[in-house]
N, C-alpha and C positions, 0 to 999 in steps of 0.2 A: 440488279447490276446493269442491265441494258438501259434502264432509265438514266443512270449516271453517265453512261457513254453518250447517249443522245443529248443530254443537257450540256455535257462538256463540249461536244461538237458545235452545238448552237452558240454557246458562249464564245468559243474560239472564232466562229464565223462572224459573229457580231463585233468582236474585238478587231478583227482584221478589216471589216468595213469602216469602222470608226477611224482606224489608223490610215487607211488609204484615202479617205475623203479629206483629210487635213492637208493644207498646202502651206508652205513656208511663207512668211511675210516678206515684204520688200527689203527689210533690213538684213535678212538672212542671205538674200541674193548678192549682197556686197561681198560675201565670202568667195564669190567667183574670182575675185582678184588674186587669191592665193592658189587657185587650182593650177597644178603643173609641178615642175621640178625646180627647186631652188637650191643653189649651191653657193658655198662661200669658203674662204680660207683666210688665215691670218697667223699672227705670231703672238704667243703668250709670253710676256716678259718674265725674266727670272724673279723669284720671290720666295717667301717662306715655304711654299709648297714644292719648290725644286727649281731646276735650271730653266724651265719653260721650254719653248720650242714651237714648231709649226703645228697648226691644226687645220682640219677641213671638215666640211659637213655637206651632206646632200639630203634634202627633205623632199618627199613626194606627197603632194596633197591631192586627194580625189574625193568626190562626193560619195556619201553613203546613200543607201536606198532611201528614198523619200526626199532627198535634198535638204535635210535639216542640219546635218553635220558634215564636216570634212574629216576624213581619216588621214592621219599624217604618219608616214614612215620615215624615220630618220636614221642615217648612217653617219657616224662621227669617228674621225681618226685624230687622236691626240698623242703626245709623247707618252711612252709607257708609264712613267712615274706619275702622270696625271690621269691615268685611266685607260690609255691605249685605245683600241677600237671598240666601238659599242653600237648597238642598234636599239631603237625604241619605237614605240607606237604611241600616237596621241590622237586626240579628237578636238576639233575646233568648232565652236558653236556661238550662238548669240544669246545673251541673257537679257530678256526683254524688261525685267524689273530694274536692272542696273543700266540698261541701254548701252551695253558694251560687249565686244567680242571677248571670248576666253579660250584658252588652250589648256587641255588637261593631258599630261604625258603619263604613260604607264611604264 
């Protein structure tokens, strides 16, 4: 049993060394543009979904540990019939295979 614990500790230590030695590429640094608070507002026109109305949002972008991804917190206010108030979290990163930024919201 003690051997399992020792091996687990060694594997975790080795894994953390590998993770901390990696540095993001220059293309990931371009995400700096989005860091901070972004806000907007507008009007949704009437349509088949309802009468429409005003909406607003505030997104806060900040680097996650390691500076490979941005964590995005969003607060949105829409007319009640279109969803009302909501919050979400997302992650922005860089896909080196497709050479493009991506956003994943949860």
